[in-house]
N, C-alpha and C positions, 0 to 999 in steps of 0.2 A: 488665490494659493493654487501652488502646481498642483499634480496629482501625476505620483511616480511610483500607482501599482502600490503602495502599500496600504496594508489593512486597514488605519485609519482615513484610504482614500475615497476606498472599498468599496465603506458602508461596514453592517456588520452581520448580513445573509450574505454579504458575495464574497462568492469563492475565486484566486486566480487557477488566471486562462491555463495554465500547467496543470490543476488538477482539473475540471472538468473536462480540458480534453481524457484525460486518464478516466475517468466513470464515463467516459462514452463509450469507452474502448469493452467491444467487447470480451467475455471473459478469457476463453477460449484465449485471445492474443495477451489479456494482463498473463494469464502465465506462463506463457509462449516470453516474455517480455521477464518478464522477474522471477521464474523459474529459476535458470543460470545464473544470477548474482546472486540468490540467497541462494542457493549451494557452494558457491565460488566463495559469499562470505562467511557460511558457518563453516564452512575449510579450513579459513586463513584462521579462521579467529578456536579451531578445534587444535591444533598440527602448532598453533604461537602459542596464545595465556594458555592453556589449554595441555599443553605439552603433548594432543595424541601423537605414534608410528603415523608414516607418509598415508599408510592402509584403514589404517583404523576408525581416523579422521575423516577421510573420505569415505569410508559404509555410516558417520554418525555424520556427516558435512547433513550425504543425500536424503537422508530421516531426516534429518532437523533439518531443509531447505527443502524439501517438502510440506513436514510442516507452517513456515516462518512462509512459505507462499502463500495458501493454502484459506491464514490469515491476515492476511497482506488482501484476497480479493476478495475473500468477504466480506472486510473493515471499509473494503475497495465500495463492492453492492452494496451494503447497508446506510453507506449514509449516498451515497445515488437514488437509493432509495425514498432515504429522510429526505434530503436538498430535495427531489421532485414532488413529493406532498407536499413540503412548506409554497408551495414554487402551486401548485393545488386551489393553499386554503386550507388541505384536511389539518384535522385536528393533529399533537400531536401522540404518540403508541406512550403508550404511558411504560414505563421499565419495575 
């Protein structure tokens, strides 16, 4: 069987290489990379579907873009820690 990089080929516990690369980056670099993208995405959402004026949309986009950036970076750090604990054989943390 050919290994084409799908989740079934990698096995249940393995992550894609891009995800492992992302999780290995320093949080400051993650913020620098995802921050502007999040703000731009939130701006487009606010001026498009939410029909906000450009200035107000930019203010909302800056606020929600920073919140989204924090959530993405925090989730990345948590998943990285969970994956490292599983590699070490530590029991999973209670939810």
